[in-house]
Backbone as CSV, one residue per row, in Angstrom:
resi,resn,N_x,N_y,N_z,CA_x,CA_y,CA_z,C_x,C_y,C_z
1,MET,0.832,-1.195,0.000,0.000,0.000,0.000,0.868,1.246,0.000
2,ARG,0.636,2.128,-0.956,1.399,3.368,-1.042,0.767,4.482,-0.228
3,HIS,-0.539,4.390,-0.023,-1.262,5.496,0.580,-2.247,4.971,1.623
4,ASP,-2.270,5.602,2.785,-3.240,5.257,3.817,-4.508,6.067,3.543
5,HIS,-5.560,5.392,3.122,-6.785,6.070,2.700,-7.714,6.418,3.863
6,ARG,-7.346,6.050,5.066,-8.228,6.362,6.190,-8.389,7.872,6.366
7,PRO,-9.604,8.323,6.620,-9.790,9.743,6.925,-9.173,10.086,8.276
8,TYR,-8.950,11.358,8.485,-8.253,11.842,9.683,-8.897,11.313,10.965
9,TYR,-10.220,11.372,11.068,-10.874,10.994,12.323,-10.714,9.506,12.629
10,LEU,-10.629,8.673,11.588,-10.405,7.248,11.823,-8.978,6.985,12.302
11,LYS,-8.032,7.715,11.750,-6.647,7.573,12.190,-6.510,7.973,13.652
12,LYS,-7.136,9.079,14.035,-7.091,9.527,15.431,-7.760,8.491,16.344
13,LEU,-8.847,7.898,15.851,-9.538,6.875,16.627,-8.651,5.650,16.839
14,SER,-7.889,5.294,15.806,-6.990,4.139,15.932,-5.879,4.416,16.940
15,TYR,-5.374,5.656,16.964,-4.377,6.034,17.973,-4.941,5.864,19.383
16,LYS,-6.166,6.324,19.562,-6.795,6.237,20.886,-7.013,4.787,21.287
17,PHE,-7.400,3.954,20.311,-7.606,2.536,20.624,-6.287,1.870,21.016
18,GLU,-5.203,2.169,20.306,-3.899,1.598,20.646,-3.465,2.025,22.048
19,LYS,-3.713,3.268,22.387,-3.367,3.757,23.723,-4.192,3.037,24.787
20,TRP,-5.503,2.884,24.524,-6.362,2.171,25.475,-5.915,0.723,25.623
21,TYR,-5.615,0.056,24.512,-5.210,-1.346,24.539,-3.951,-1.520,25.394
22,ALA,-2.964,-0.657,25.167,-1.707,-0.756,25.918,-1.954,-0.548,27.413
23,GLN,-2.768,0.432,27.742,-3.040,0.733,29.146,-3.826,-0.406,29.804
24,HIS,-4.737,-0.990,29.052,-5.624,-2.015,29.603,-4.943,-3.377,29.711
25,PHE,-4.166,-3.770,28.704,-3.606,-5.117,28.655,-2.127,-5.201,29.020
26,LEU,-1.353,-4.162,28.724,0.097,-4.236,28.960,0.530,-3.605,30.282
27,ALA,-0.066,-2.483,30.621,0.332,-1.792,31.862,0.256,-2.686,33.097
28,PRO,-0.810,-3.500,33.269,-0.873,-4.342,34.472,0.255,-5.362,34.570
29,GLN,0.911,-5.654,33.468,1.987,-6.648,33.473,3.346,-6.045,33.813
30,CYS,3.412,-4.716,33.935,4.694,-4.029,34.118,4.905,-3.577,35.560
31,GLU,6.148,-3.623,35.982,6.537,-3.044,37.268,6.380,-1.530,37.212
32,TYR,6.803,-0.949,36.104,6.594,0.485,35.855,6.197,0.667,34.401
33,PHE,5.134,1.409,34.200,4.610,1.672,32.857,4.616,3.184,32.689
34,GLY,5.517,3.681,31.849,5.822,5.106,31.802,4.702,5.997,31.296
35,ARG,4.909,7.279,31.463,3.993,8.299,30.960,4.248,8.551,29.480
36,ASN,3.184,8.863,28.766,3.274,9.254,27.348,3.997,8.218,26.491
37,LEU,3.729,6.959,26.747,4.278,5.909,25.892,3.531,5.881,24.571
38,VAL,4.246,5.506,23.513,3.631,5.374,22.192,3.753,3.916,21.762
39,PHE,2.607,3.297,21.480,2.596,1.923,20.987,1.987,1.901,19.593
40,MET,2.657,1.244,18.666,2.095,0.967,17.360,1.879,-0.535,17.268
41,LYS,0.653,-0.952,17.095,0.247,-2.363,17.132,0.608,-2.988,18.487
42,PRO,0.073,-2.447,19.593,0.445,-2.969,20.920,0.061,-4.423,21.138
43,TRP,-0.894,-4.956,20.350,-1.244,-6.368,20.453,-0.114,-7.257,19.955
44,GLY,0.911,-6.664,19.363,2.107,-7.396,18.958,3.226,-7.313,19.980
45,VAL,2.929,-6.806,21.170,3.915,-6.730,22.260,3.563,-7.772,23.310
46,GLU,4.511,-8.646,23.634,4.294,-9.701,24.621,5.218,-9.465,25.815
47,ILE,4.645,-9.484,27.018,5.404,-9.253,28.248,5.235,-10.461,29.152
48,TYR,6.362,-11.052,29.561,6.343,-12.212,30.435,7.130,-11.887,31.700
49,GLY,6.597,-12.275,32.851,7.269,-12.002,34.115,6.890,-10.633,34.660
50,GLY,7.101,-10.428,35.952,6.601,-9.219,36.597,7.545,-8.039,36.625
51,LEU,8.849,-8.282,36.507,9.815,-7.199,36.711,10.241,-6.585,35.381
52,VAL,9.273,-6.008,34.687,9.520,-5.312,33.425,9.109,-3.855,33.591
53,SER,10.024,-2.942,33.306,9.761,-1.508,33.429,10.042,-0.826,32.088
54,ILE,9.121,0.058,31.688,9.267,0.811,30.439,9.221,2.295,30.782
55,GLY,10.282,3.023,30.450,10.415,4.419,30.845,9.517,5.373,30.069
56,ASP,9.329,6.555,30.612,8.474,7.582,30.025,8.883,7.914,28.587
57,HIS,7.892,8.227,27.763,8.081,8.739,26.388,8.750,7.730,25.452
58,THR,8.730,6.469,25.819,9.333,5.443,24.964,8.338,4.997,23.885
59,THR,8.870,4.652,22.715,8.046,4.208,21.586,8.333,2.743,21.281
60,LEU,7.282,1.928,21.198,7.412,0.519,20.844,6.583,0.255,19.594
61,ILE,7.242,-0.297,18.565,6.584,-0.540,17.279,6.614,-2.037,16.989
62,ALA,5.445,-2.648,16.956,5.349,-4.068,16.618,4.631,-4.214,15.283
63,THR,4.803,-5.353,14.645,4.049,-5.689,13.441,3.514,-7.106,13.612
64,PRO,2.515,-7.520,12.829,1.958,-8.866,12.999,2.993,-9.978,12.864
65,GLU,3.952,-9.790,11.976,4.944,-10.848,11.752,6.204,-10.673,12.592
66,LYS,6.370,-9.521,13.231,7.560,-9.269,14.054,7.123,-8.678,15.389
67,ARG,6.919,-9.574,16.352,6.436,-9.168,17.653,7.585,-8.726,18.541
68,ILE,7.279,-7.884,19.518,8.242,-7.492,20.538,8.011,-8.374,21.760
69,ARG,9.079,-8.982,22.286,8.954,-9.851,23.451,9.894,-9.367,24.562
70,LEU,9.317,-9.051,25.704,10.068,-8.626,26.882,9.846,-9.673,27.963
71,THR,10.920,-10.368,28.362,10.785,-11.509,29.262,11.694,-11.367,30.465
72,SER,11.107,-11.401,31.668,11.900,-11.484,32.897,11.625,-12.846,33.526
73,TRP,12.673,-13.620,33.667,12.553,-14.999,34.112,12.447,-15.056,35.631
74,THR,11.503,-15.855,36.130,11.337,-16.036,37.570,11.276,-17.523,37.860
75,ALA,12.267,-18.014,38.608,12.279,-19.442,38.949,13.217,-19.668,40.129
76,ASN,12.784,-20.542,41.049,13.619,-20.939,42.185,14.184,-19.728,42.939
77,GLU,13.314,-18.747,43.206,13.673,-17.528,43.938,14.723,-16.691,43.212
78,GLN,14.899,-16.935,41.950,15.782,-16.103,41.137,14.908,-15.239,40.239
79,PHE,15.173,-13.924,40.282,14.315,-12.989,39.565,15.123,-12.204,38.542
80,GLY,14.671,-12.239,37.315,15.262,-11.391,36.301,14.473,-10.102,36.183
81,ARG,15.103,-9.062,35.657,14.382,-7.812,35.461,14.811,-7.160,34.150
82,VAL,13.853,-6.520,33.511,14.091,-5.765,32.291,13.743,-4.315,32.590
83,GLU,14.699,-3.417,32.400,14.464,-1.997,32.628,14.821,-1.224,31.361
84,ILE,13.819,-0.586,30.763,14.005,0.225,29.563,13.862,1.687,29.957
85,GLY,14.824,2.513,29.577,14.853,3.905,29.999,13.843,4.792,29.295
86,ARG,13.984,6.082,29.513,13.105,7.092,28.931,13.495,7.392,27.484
87,HIS,12.508,7.766,26.682,12.721,8.222,25.299,13.398,7.178,24.413
88,CYS,13.211,5.914,24.722,13.814,4.865,23.890,12.926,4.544,22.691
89,LEU,13.514,3.863,21.713,12.794,3.390,20.530,13.039,1.895,20.398
90,ILE,11.951,1.112,20.434,12.039,-0.339,20.323,11.309,-0.753,19.047
91,CYS,12.035,-1.318,18.089,11.484,-1.607,16.764,10.996,-3.060,16.661
92,PRO,10.268,-3.386,15.585,9.678,-4.716,15.445,10.697,-5.846,15.553
93,GLY,10.250,-6.943,16.168,11.073,-8.138,16.256,12.074,-8.142,17.400
94,THR,12.117,-7.079,18.200,13.065,-7.020,19.317,12.701,-8.042,20.386
95,ARG,13.731,-8.731,20.911,13.550,-9.669,22.026,14.530,-9.298,23.130
96,ILE,14.009,-9.121,24.334,14.847,-8.832,25.498,14.511,-9.878,26.558
97,MET,15.530,-10.651,26.989,15.312,-11.761,27.909,16.268,-11.649,29.080
98,ALA,15.718,-11.644,30.296,16.545,-11.434,31.481,16.312,-12.519,32.519
99,ALA,17.379,-13.223,32.899,17.348,-14.122,34.046,17.878,-13.401,35.275
100,THR,18.759,-12.416,35.052,19.301,-11.600,36.132,18.889,-10.144,35.927
101,GLY,19.357,-9.520,34.844,18.952,-8.150,34.576,19.455,-7.643,33.236
102,VAL,18.573,-6.971,32.507,18.948,-6.234,31.301,18.527,-4.788,31.534
103,ILE,19.513,-3.904,31.634,19.266,-2.508,31.969,19.625,-1.658,30.754
104,ILE,18.641,-0.946,30.220,18.829,-0.120,29.022,18.635,1.339,29.394
105,GLY,19.617,2.176,29.096,19.578,3.581,29.474,18.634,4.410,28.629
106,ASP,18.510,5.679,28.993,17.647,6.609,28.265,18.130,6.806,26.824
107,ASP,17.181,7.123,25.940,17.465,7.552,24.564,18.028,6.466,23.660
108,CYS,17.953,5.210,24.085,18.504,4.138,23.249,17.566,3.803,22.097
109,MET,18.151,3.341,20.993,17.387,2.924,19.819,17.758,1.491,19.475
110,LEU,16.757,0.624,19.442,16.957,-0.778,19.088,16.242,-1.040,17.774
111,ALA,17.005,-1.353,16.739,16.443,-1.579,15.410,15.734,-2.937,15.349
112,GLN,15.221,-3.272,14.161,14.459,-4.506,14.019,15.290,-5.742,14.358
113,ASN,14.635,-6.701,15.004,15.188,-8.036,15.267,16.380,-8.041,16.217
114,VAL,16.556,-6.976,16.981,17.624,-6.976,17.989,17.288,-7.993,19.079
115,CYS,18.299,-8.703,19.540,18.127,-9.667,20.631,19.120,-9.325,21.745
116,ILE,18.616,-9.172,22.958,19.465,-8.908,24.118,19.143,-9.956,25.177
117,THR,20.162,-10.672,25.626,19.949,-11.716,26.622,21.081,-11.722,27.635
118,ASP,20.745,-12.021,28.889,21.773,-12.033,29.937,22.103,-13.450,30.395
119,ALA,21.656,-14.452,29.641,21.880,-15.837,30.071,22.105,-16.757,28.877
120,ASP,22.674,-17.943,29.167,22.826,-18.965,28.129,21.530,-19.755,27.937
121,TRP,20.711,-19.790,29.009,19.406,-20.464,29.036,19.494,-21.983,29.078
122,HIS,20.681,-22.521,29.002,20.915,-23.943,29.288,22.348,-24.065,29.772
123,ASP,22.554,-24.919,30.764,23.914,-25.197,31.211,24.617,-26.063,30.172
124,LEU,25.931,-25.899,30.078,26.669,-26.688,29.099,26.493,-28.187,29.309
125,TYR,26.330,-28.595,30.578,26.249,-30.020,30.883,24.847,-30.465,31.293
126,ASP,24.104,-29.597,31.998,22.727,-29.920,32.356,21.802,-29.102,31.454
127,ARG,21.347,-29.699,30.392,20.564,-28.973,29.397,19.063,-29.162,29.578
128,SER,18.669,-29.693,30.710,17.251,-29.987,30.920,16.486,-28.817,31.526
129,ALA,17.025,-28.185,32.560,16.223,-27.182,33.266,16.998,-25.922,33.633
130,SER,18.289,-26.019,33.772,19.077,-24.879,34.251,19.090,-23.740,33.237
131,ILE,19.179,-22.493,33.762,19.320,-21.351,32.848,20.770,-21.128,32.456
132,GLY,21.678,-21.910,33.045,23.079,-21.768,32.697,23.699,-20.520,33.292
133,ASN,24.779,-20.078,32.695,25.490,-18.894,33.185,24.677,-17.641,32.881
134,THR,24.581,-16.734,33.854,23.846,-15.494,33.653,24.582,-14.326,34.293
135,GLN,24.689,-13.222,33.554,25.315,-11.995,34.040,24.553,-10.802,33.473
136,GLU,24.352,-9.789,34.307,23.588,-8.623,33.883,24.180,-7.955,32.644
137,VAL,23.283,-7.417,31.826,23.662,-6.616,30.659,23.321,-5.167,30.963
138,HIS,24.262,-4.275,30.708,24.036,-2.847,30.913,24.316,-2.099,29.607
139,ILE,23.327,-1.369,29.148,23.471,-0.572,27.924,23.320,0.895,28.308
140,GLY,24.355,1.685,28.040,24.377,3.084,28.456,23.408,3.957,27.684
141,LYS,23.350,5.212,28.043,22.427,6.151,27.419,22.788,6.400,25.950
142,ASN,21.748,6.597,25.159,21.889,7.037,23.763,22.660,6.045,22.894
143,VAL,22.502,4.766,23.181,23.140,3.723,22.371,22.214,3.347,21.214
144,TRP,22.800,3.119,20.060,22.054,2.713,18.858,22.514,1.309,18.489
145,ILE,21.578,0.356,18.522,21.890,-1.034,18.191,21.219,-1.372,16.868
146,GLY,22.005,-1.786,15.888,21.528,-1.986,14.526,20.737,-3.263,14.308
147,ASP,20.158,-3.349,13.141,19.274,-4.440,12.737,19.914,-5.810,12.970
148,SER,19.174,-6.684,13.661,19.541,-8.095,13.858,20.809,-8.295,14.684
149,ALA,21.237,-7.270,15.420,22.384,-7.438,16.311,21.968,-8.230,17.546
150,MET,22.943,-8.897,18.159,22.685,-9.662,19.378,23.665,-9.234,20.456
151,VAL,23.140,-8.929,21.644,23.963,-8.534,22.783,23.862,-9.641,23.822
152,CYS,25.008,-10.192,24.211,25.029,-11.384,25.052,25.329,-11.060,26.512
153,LYS,25.270,-12.079,27.334,25.363,-11.941,28.787,26.633,-11.212,29.226
154,GLY,26.479,-10.409,30.289,27.612,-9.745,30.916,28.166,-8.548,30.188
155,VAL,27.591,-8.185,29.046,28.133,-7.096,28.231,27.722,-5.731,28.805
156,HIS,28.652,-4.792,28.793,28.388,-3.395,29.105,28.705,-2.571,27.856
157,ILE,27.741,-1.768,27.414,27.949,-0.900,26.258,27.890,0.540,26.730
158,GLY,28.929,1.313,26.432,29.025,2.683,26.917,28.113,3.658,26.193
159,GLU,27.935,4.827,26.771,27.059,5.863,26.218,27.431,6.224,24.781
160,ASN,26.399,6.472,23.983,26.534,6.964,22.605,27.105,5.939,21.626
161,ALA,27.394,4.743,22.079,27.989,3.741,21.195,26.999,3.324,20.103
162,VAL,27.546,2.852,18.990,26.754,2.351,17.865,27.183,0.912,17.585
163,ILE,26.196,0.001,17.537,26.470,-1.406,17.246,25.945,-1.717,15.847
164,GLY,26.816,-2.143,14.958,26.456,-2.370,13.566,25.465,-3.506,13.377
165,ALA,24.735,-3.464,12.272,23.740,-4.481,11.952,24.370,-5.870,11.900
166,GLY,23.678,-6.839,12.483,24.127,-8.223,12.446,25.273,-8.554,13.386
167,SER,25.686,-7.624,14.207,26.821,-7.867,15.100,26.432,-8.794,16.251
168,ILE,27.426,-9.536,16.752,27.255,-10.368,17.943,28.182,-9.801,19.010
169,VAL,27.599,-9.197,20.040,28.397,-8.492,21.047,28.606,-9.412,22.248
170,VAL,29.846,-9.829,22.464,30.157,-10.756,23.554,31.123,-10.148,24.571
171,LYS,31.592,-8.936,24.307,32.474,-8.271,25.265,32.131,-6.788,25.301
172,ASP,32.615,-6.092,26.319,32.258,-4.700,26.539,32.655,-3.817,25.357
173,ILE,31.798,-2.818,25.100,32.067,-1.817,24.067,32.133,-0.455,24.764
174,PRO,33.228,0.298,24.600,33.360,1.571,25.316,32.437,2.656,24.780
175,ALA,32.295,3.708,25.548,31.469,4.848,25.156,31.979,5.459,23.851
176,ASN,31.045,5.958,23.036,31.350,6.687,21.796,32.024,5.837,20.721
177,ALA,31.976,4.513,20.902,32.600,3.619,19.919,31.582,3.157,18.888
178,ILE,32.069,2.879,17.685,31.283,2.214,16.653,31.864,0.812,16.512
179,ALA,31.021,-0.197,16.793,31.503,-1.581,16.796,30.685,-2.411,15.819
180,ALA,31.326,-3.395,15.218,30.631,-4.257,14.260,31.362,-5.589,14.166
181,GLY,30.640,-6.585,13.649,31.271,-7.873,13.377,30.825,-8.980,14.307
182,ASN,31.371,-10.178,14.062,31.091,-11.352,14.876,32.401,-12.065,15.180
183,PRO,32.912,-11.909,16.410,32.382,-11.090,17.506,32.616,-9.600,17.241
184,ALA,31.746,-8.756,17.802,31.839,-7.321,17.556,33.112,-6.739,18.155
185,SER,33.736,-5.853,17.396,34.920,-5.139,17.889,34.832,-3.690,17.421
186,VAL,35.589,-2.830,18.057,35.532,-1.399,17.750,36.146,-1.136,16.382
187,VAL,35.385,-0.470,15.530,35.845,-0.098,14.192,36.474,1.296,14.231
188,ARG,35.790,2.219,14.893,36.309,3.568,15.093,35.492,4.243,16.181
189,TYR,35.828,5.500,16.464,35.115,6.258,17.493,34.418,7.465,16.873
190,LEU,33.346,7.893,17.521,32.660,9.108,17.090,33.578,10.305,17.246
191,GLU,33.382,11.302,16.411,34.191,12.523,16.492,33.781,13.317,17.725
192,VAL,34.752,13.578,18.588,34.455,14.205,19.879,33.992,15.655,19.744
193,ASP,34.327,16.307,18.638,33.971,17.716,18.481,32.604,17.907,17.818
194,ARG,31.913,16.809,17.486,30.595,16.917,16.873,29.510,16.587,17.897
195,PRO,28.536,17.482,18.069,27.478,17.234,19.063,26.587,16.073,18.632
196,ILE,26.050,15.368,19.609,25.148,14.248,19.359,23.769,14.636,19.868
197,LYS,22.791,14.613,18.988,21.425,14.961,19.378,20.679,13.688,19.770
198,SER,20.155,13.676,20.972,19.447,12.500,21.482,17.949,12.604,21.229
199,ARG,17.242,11.495,21.424,15.790,11.494,21.266,15.109,12.403,22.289
200,SER,15.651,12.470,23.496,15.037,13.333,24.508,15.158,14.810,24.135
201,GLN,16.244,15.174,23.453,16.364,16.552,22.967,15.362,16.808,21.847
202,TRP,15.218,15.822,20.958,14.278,15.937,19.851,12.841,16.049,20.357
203,MET,12.566,15.371,21.489,11.218,15.340,22.044,11.066,16.277,23.245
204,ALA,11.903,17.283,23.302,11.933,18.164,24.478,10.618,18.895,24.724
205,ASP,9.881,19.194,23.654,8.592,19.880,23.776,7.509,18.967,23.212
206,PRO,6.983,18.036,24.030,6.015,17.049,23.526,4.764,17.686,22.925
207,LYS,4.291,18.779,23.517,3.082,19.424,23.013,3.298,19.979,21.610
208,LYS,4.414,20.655,21.422,4.732,21.221,20.115,4.901,20.124,19.076
209,MET,5.554,19.016,19.460,5.754,17.908,18.538,4.421,17.278,18.156
210,ALA,3.534,17.097,19.145,2.226,16.507,18.872,1.425,17.379,17.913
211,GLU,1.478,18.685,18.114,0.768,19.609,17.224,1.330,19.560,15.808
212,PHE,2.659,19.449,15.702,3.302,19.398,14.390,2.858,18.151,13.616
213,TYR,2.899,16.978,14.278,2.525,15.746,13.589,1.027,15.681,13.324
214,ASP,0.241,16.296,14.195,-1.194,16.352,13.950,-1.493,17.184,12.700
215,MET,-0.768,18.273,12.534,-0.932,19.112,11.348,-0.582,18.327,10.079
216,ILE,0.489,17.522,10.142,0.883,16.697,8.994,-0.206,15.673,8.673
217,GLU,-0.739,15.020,9.720,-1.802,14.034,9.510,-3.012,14.672,8.839
218,ARG,-3.404,15.822,9.315,-4.564,16.518,8.727,-4.310,16.839,7.254
219,SER,-3.098,17.319,6.972,-2.763,17.701,5.609,-2.756,16.494,4.671
220,MET,-2.194,15.381,5.132,-2.083,14.183,4.311,-3.444,13.545,4.034
221,ARG,-4.398,13.751,4.943,-5.669,13.037,4.866,-6.854,13.920,4.505
222,GLU,-6.591,15.154,4.128,-7.701,16.071,3.904,-8.613,15.638,2.753
223,LYS,-8.101,14.865,1.809,-8.923,14.402,0.685,-9.426,12.972,0.881
224,ASN,-9.083,12.375,1.998,-9.533,11.010,2.264,-11.002,10.993,2.684
225,SER,-11.645,9.859,2.438,-13.043,9.699,2.835,-13.276,8.275,3.291
226,LEU,-14.353,8.058,4.021,-14.698,6.716,4.472,-14.949,5.802,3.272
227,PHE,-15.662,6.307,2.269,-15.936,5.518,1.075,-14.637,5.138,0.362
228,GLY,-13.714,6.106,0.242,-12.445,5.827,-0.429,-11.619,4.799,0.306
229,TRP,-11.669,4.834,1.626,-10.927,3.862,2.430,-11.493,2.461,2.225
230,ILE,-12.826,2.325,2.294,-13.462,1.023,2.098,-13.189,0.501,0.688
231,ARG,-13.268,1.396,-0.311,-12.973,0.998,-1.688,-11.551,0.465,-1.823
232,SER,-10.571,1.120,-1.140,-9.173,0.689,-1.248,-8.946,-0.689,-0.646
233,ILE,-9.793,-1.071,0.316,-9.675,-2.393,0.937,-10.321,-3.464,0.070
234,LEU,-11.520,-3.170,-0.414,-12.274,-4.167,-1.163,-11.871,-4.248,-2.635
235,PHE,-11.524,-3.105,-3.210,-11.189,-3.051,-4.633,-9.897,-2.248,-4.858
236,PRO,-8.770,-2.779,-4.374,-7.516,-2.039,-4.526,-7.132,-1.882,-5.989
237,ARG,-6.502,-0.771,-6.284,-6.068,-0.519,-7.652,-4.665,0.069,-7.645
238,LYS,-4.087,0.167,-8.811,-2.726,0.677,-8.929,-2.645,2.075,-8.317
239,GLY,-1.624,2.288,-7.497,-1.463,3.580,-6.841,-1.924,3.582,-5.411
240,ASP,-2.711,2.559,-5.009,-3.162,2.482,-3.631,-2.005,2.111,-2.701
């Protein structure tokens, strides 16, 4: 589909429904459920375990074929926890699994299919029930993790670091580093004299941002109609 034929009021209604769905079905499952969260397709977000926290102003985007899974493991008095900071972006297909703890700082961006785990989930010798070796994962503020990257147990990633697509991170990555590969290693460092704009800076005035995007939605949909939307579903044609 090239064009969303829904009229403005239907789009606004869908936003409200997504917000209600997240508040009704997802919030009760969280230790902390932040203010002004944005969910796209929240029915594609799965939360397991009680110690999951999602920070204020964070955006989670799921799709039918790429669900977001946040899992904190609880067994034998051992509790895992997942903590996602403020102003983060979690893209489709992301999986975060904690037997001990996965701590993600503010302003982080996780691209599609990112996997973060703090455990092996099976012991090398007892593969029946044990979670194996587990060590907390800490991801600093404003980290960008690329498509299909995997962050493994015990890893610490410093502030502002960038992890390349498809990387397997098995050891610490320092702040301001760009790392890639399997296993991931530092390729180069960010230029220290260039400022880095974070998501929290971009979203510093939520009211102004909401008004700006609302104006865009109105402009894009001013010629849309209910009849045109139904026609595009039942009788799609070239250009739809």
